C-alpha positions as CSV (number, residue, x, y, z in Angstrom):
1,M,-50.4,-4.6,38.9
2,K,-53.1,-4.5,41.6
3,K,-53.6,-8.2,41.1
4,I,-49.9,-9.0,41.6
5,V,-49.8,-6.9,44.8
6,W,-52.9,-8.6,46.2
7,F,-51.5,-12.0,45.3
8,V,-48.3,-11.3,47.2
9,F,-50.3,-10.0,50.1
10,L,-52.4,-13.1,50.3
11,C,-49.4,-15.4,50.0
12,C,-47.7,-13.7,52.9
13,I,-50.8,-14.1,55.0
14,M,-51.1,-17.8,54.1
15,V,-47.6,-18.5,55.3
16,G,-48.0,-16.4,58.4
17,Q,-45.4,-13.7,57.4
18,P,-45.9,-10.0,57.4
19,V,-45.9,-8.3,54.0
20,W,-43.0,-6.1,54.9
21,A,-40.9,-8.1,57.3
22,Q,-38.6,-6.1,59.6
23,N,-35.0,-7.1,60.1
24,R,-34.4,-9.4,63.0
25,V,-30.9,-8.2,63.6
26,T,-30.9,-5.1,65.8
27,E,-28.4,-2.3,65.9
28,Q,-27.9,-3.1,69.6
29,Q,-26.8,-6.7,68.7
30,K,-24.3,-5.3,66.2
31,V,-22.9,-2.9,68.7
32,E,-22.7,-5.5,71.5
33,Y,-20.9,-8.0,69.2
34,D,-18.5,-5.4,67.9
35,K,-17.7,-4.5,71.5
36,G,-16.8,-8.1,72.2
37,N,-19.9,-9.5,73.9
38,R,-19.4,-13.3,73.7
39,D,-22.1,-14.4,76.1
40,Q,-23.5,-17.7,75.0
41,K,-27.1,-16.7,75.0
42,F,-26.4,-13.4,73.3
43,L,-24.4,-15.2,70.5
44,K,-27.1,-17.8,70.0
45,E,-29.8,-15.1,69.6
46,Y,-27.6,-13.1,67.2
47,I,-27.0,-16.2,65.1
48,E,-30.8,-16.9,64.8
49,A,-31.4,-13.2,63.9
50,L,-28.6,-13.4,61.2
51,K,-30.1,-16.6,59.8
52,A,-33.6,-15.0,59.7
53,D,-32.2,-12.0,57.8
54,G,-30.2,-14.1,55.4
55,Q,-26.9,-12.4,56.5
56,T,-24.9,-15.5,55.9
57,E,-21.6,-13.6,55.1
58,I,-21.4,-12.7,58.8
59,L,-22.3,-16.1,60.2
60,N,-18.8,-17.6,59.7
61,D,-17.4,-15.4,62.4
62,V,-20.4,-15.5,64.8
63,V,-20.9,-19.2,64.6
64,D,-17.2,-19.7,65.2
65,E,-17.3,-17.5,68.3
66,Y,-20.4,-19.2,69.6
67,L,-19.2,-22.8,69.2
68,M,-16.0,-22.0,71.0
69,V,-17.7,-20.7,74.1
70,L,-19.5,-24.1,74.5
71,P,-18.0,-27.1,76.4
72,L,-16.2,-29.5,74.1
73,N,-18.9,-32.2,74.5
74,E,-21.6,-29.8,73.3
75,R,-19.7,-27.9,70.7
76,Y,-20.4,-30.1,67.7
77,S,-23.6,-31.9,68.7
78,G,-27.0,-31.6,67.1
79,G,-27.7,-28.3,65.5
80,N,-24.3,-27.0,66.4
81,L,-22.7,-29.5,64.0
82,S,-25.2,-28.5,61.3
83,D,-24.2,-24.8,61.8
84,F,-20.5,-25.7,61.5
85,V,-21.0,-27.6,58.3
86,E,-23.3,-24.9,56.8
87,Y,-21.8,-21.6,57.9
88,I,-18.1,-22.1,58.5
89,T,-16.4,-20.9,55.3
90,H,-12.8,-20.0,56.2
91,M,-10.0,-22.4,57.0
92,N,-8.4,-20.3,59.8
93,T,-11.4,-20.3,62.0
94,K,-10.9,-21.5,65.6
95,T,-13.5,-24.3,65.2
96,I,-11.7,-25.9,62.2
97,V,-8.4,-26.0,64.2
98,D,-10.3,-27.1,67.3
99,I,-12.0,-30.1,65.6
100,I,-8.6,-31.2,64.1
101,E,-6.8,-30.8,67.4
102,N,-9.6,-32.7,69.4
103,W,-10.5,-35.3,66.8
104,D,-9.6,-38.2,69.0
105,K,-11.7,-36.8,71.9
106,L,-14.8,-36.1,69.9
107,S,-17.4,-38.7,69.0
108,F,-19.2,-38.7,65.6
109,T,-21.1,-41.2,63.5
110,E,-19.4,-42.3,60.3
111,E,-21.7,-40.1,58.3
112,Q,-21.0,-37.1,60.5
113,A,-17.2,-37.7,60.4
114,D,-17.3,-37.9,56.6
115,K,-19.2,-34.6,56.4
116,I,-16.8,-32.9,58.7
117,V,-13.7,-34.1,56.8
118,E,-15.3,-33.2,53.5
119,K,-16.2,-29.7,54.8
120,I,-12.6,-29.1,56.0
121,D,-11.2,-30.3,52.7
122,H,-13.5,-28.1,50.7
123,V,-13.0,-25.0,52.9
124,C,-9.2,-25.3,52.7
125,K,-9.2,-25.7,49.0
126,M,-11.6,-22.8,48.3
127,D,-9.9,-20.5,50.7
128,L,-6.5,-21.0,49.2
129,F,-8.0,-20.7,45.7
130,Q,-9.7,-17.4,46.5
131,V,-6.5,-16.0,48.1
132,I,-4.5,-17.0,44.9
133,M,-7.0,-15.3,42.7
134,K,-7.0,-12.1,44.8
135,E,-3.2,-12.0,44.9
136,R,-3.0,-12.4,41.1
137,E,-5.0,-9.2,40.8
138,D,-2.7,-7.1,43.0
139,G,0.5,-8.8,41.9
140,K,1.6,-9.9,45.4
141,G,2.5,-13.3,46.8
142,P,0.3,-15.3,49.3
143,I,-0.4,-13.4,52.5
144,M,-2.6,-15.9,54.4
145,D,-0.8,-17.6,57.3
146,C,-2.0,-21.2,57.9
147,S,0.6,-22.1,60.6
148,S,-2.0,-23.0,63.3
149,L,-3.8,-25.3,60.9
150,Q,-0.6,-26.8,59.7
151,T,0.5,-27.5,63.3
152,A,-2.9,-29.0,64.2
153,L,-2.9,-31.3,61.1
154,R,0.6,-32.6,61.8
155,K,-0.5,-33.8,65.3
156,S,-4.0,-35.0,64.4
157,G,-5.3,-38.4,63.3
158,I,-8.3,-36.7,61.4
159,P,-8.6,-38.4,58.0
160,V,-8.0,-35.2,56.0
161,S,-6.5,-36.2,52.6
162,N,-2.8,-36.3,52.1
163,V,-3.2,-33.9,49.2
164,R,-4.8,-31.3,51.4
165,R,-2.2,-31.7,54.2
166,Q,0.7,-31.4,51.8
167,T,-0.9,-28.4,50.0
168,I,-1.0,-26.6,53.3
169,E,2.6,-27.6,54.1
170,M,3.7,-26.4,50.7
171,W,1.7,-23.1,51.1
172,Q,3.4,-22.4,54.5
173,Y,6.9,-23.0,53.0
174,W,5.9,-20.6,50.2
175,Q,5.1,-18.0,52.9
176,V,8.7,-18.0,54.0
177,K,10.2,-18.6,50.5
178,D,11.6,-22.0,51.5
179,I,11.9,-23.7,48.1
180,T,13.5,-26.9,49.4
181,G,10.6,-27.2,51.9
182,M,8.1,-26.6,49.1
183,I,9.6,-29.3,46.9
184,G,9.6,-31.8,49.9
185,A,5.9,-31.2,50.4
186,F,5.3,-31.5,46.7
187,E,7.0,-34.9,46.8
188,N,5.1,-36.0,49.9
189,M,1.8,-35.2,48.1
190,F,2.4,-38.1,45.8
191,V,3.9,-40.5,48.3
192,E,1.2,-43.0,49.2
193,S,1.1,-46.4,50.7
194,E,0.6,-49.4,48.4
195,A,-2.7,-50.1,50.1
196,S,-3.9,-46.6,49.4
197,Q,-2.9,-46.8,45.8
198,K,-4.8,-50.0,45.3
199,E,-7.8,-48.5,47.0
200,K,-7.8,-45.7,44.4
201,A,-6.9,-47.8,41.5
202,G,-10.3,-47.5,39.9
203,N,-10.1,-43.7,39.8
204,G,-6.3,-43.2,39.4
205,V,-3.9,-42.5,42.2
206,L,-4.0,-38.7,42.1
207,D,-6.8,-37.4,44.4
208,L,-6.7,-33.8,43.0
209,E,-9.5,-31.6,41.8
210,T,-8.2,-30.2,38.5
211,M,-9.6,-26.7,38.4
212,F,-9.1,-25.5,42.0
213,D,-6.1,-27.7,43.0
214,G,-4.6,-27.0,39.6
215,V,-4.6,-23.2,40.2
216,I,-3.3,-23.5,43.8
217,L,-0.6,-26.0,43.0
218,G,0.3,-24.4,39.7
219,S,0.9,-21.0,41.4
220,M,3.3,-22.6,43.8
221,V,5.1,-24.6,41.2
222,N,5.5,-21.5,39.1
223,Y,7.2,-19.8,42.1
224,I,9.6,-22.8,42.3
225,L,10.2,-22.5,38.6
226,E,11.2,-18.9,38.9
227,E,13.4,-19.2,42.0
228,S,14.9,-22.7,42.0
229,N,18.6,-23.4,41.5
230,L,20.1,-26.3,39.6
231,E,19.9,-28.8,42.5
232,Q,16.3,-27.8,43.3
233,C,15.3,-27.9,39.6
234,T,16.8,-31.4,39.2
235,K,15.0,-32.6,42.3
236,I,11.5,-31.5,41.3
237,L,12.1,-32.9,37.8
238,D,12.9,-36.3,39.3
239,I,9.6,-36.2,41.3
240,M,7.6,-35.1,38.3
241,N,9.1,-37.9,36.1
242,L,8.0,-40.5,38.7
243,V,4.5,-39.0,39.0
244,V,4.0,-39.1,35.2
245,E,5.4,-42.7,35.0
246,K,3.3,-44.1,37.9
247,N,-0.1,-42.5,37.3
248,D,-2.8,-42.8,34.7
249,N,-2.9,-40.3,31.8
250,S,-5.3,-38.1,33.6
251,T,-5.8,-34.3,33.1
252,F,-3.7,-33.5,36.1
253,V,-0.9,-35.8,35.0
254,D,-1.0,-34.0,31.7
255,M,-0.6,-30.7,33.6
256,I,2.4,-32.0,35.5
257,A,3.9,-33.2,32.3
258,K,3.7,-29.6,31.0
259,W,5.3,-28.3,34.2
260,K,8.0,-30.9,33.7
261,D,8.8,-29.4,30.2
262,N,9.2,-26.0,31.8
263,F,11.6,-27.2,34.4
264,E,13.6,-29.1,31.8
265,G,13.9,-25.9,29.9
266,K,15.1,-24.0,33.0
267,K,17.6,-26.7,33.8
268,M,19.0,-26.5,30.4
269,L,19.4,-22.7,30.6
270,I,21.1,-23.0,34.0
271,E,23.5,-25.6,32.7
272,M,24.3,-23.3,29.8
273,G,25.0,-20.4,32.2
274,E,22.1,-18.3,30.8
275,E,20.2,-18.1,34.0
C-alpha cells in the first residue's frame, strides 16, 4: 500500500500537480453567477475554473451566457467556437438560436461550418430523445417548447438537414395538439429535390438515424395514430405508402411499413364505426 501511495505522490510531482488538488471553483463565483453577474471577465474565469474541476454539466449554461456577452464577430472565433462545439448540449440555448439567426453574417471555414451544423443536428436529436424518454416515465406528453428554434430555422439558410427541421416542426405541432400540422411536417420530411435524392442514392434517400430518430418520430406518429380522424388517417397512409414505394428497403422504411399497418387497421375500424 505504501508503494502505491508513493507512486501516486511521485507522479503528481512529475506533472507539476499537487497531490490533493483544491477545487478551482470558489463559493464566491457560484454566488456571483447565481445573483446574475454576467461580466465578460468574470464569466471567462468561471468557465476556466469549471473546466479545471471537470464540472462539465454546468458549462452549457455558463458558456452560453459568456458567448452571448461578446460582440458577434468574436462570439464564435478561436477557442470560443471550440467551447461551443464541446460544451453546448441543449437545443434551446441562446447560442444555437443565435448561430442559426446570424448564419449569413458569420464567417466560417468549410470544416468549421460542418462541425457547427453537425453539432446542432446532434444536440437537437439527443435533446428531443431525452425529453421523450423522460416523458415516457411520468406518462405525460412533450413539455419542451422549441418555438424560438423553429422560427430561427424557418428564416435561416444554415444547412441543417430537412429531417431535423421537420422533426422540430412536427414537435411544435405536437405541443399544441395540431394533428394536421404534424402530418404536414411528416410529409415534408420526405419531400426532397431530385438533385438531393441523387446525391444520397448511394446510402438511400432517408437521412434518419434509426435508434434516436425512430424513438422521436415513433412517439409522434403514435400520437397521430391515437388521435387522428378518418381524413387524417387516410392522408398519413398515402404519405407512408409513397415513402415505402420510393425508398430502399432500409430498417427505417421497415419501421414505416409497420406504422402503415397500424394506420390501415385504425382506418378500417373507423370505417366500420368501431372507433
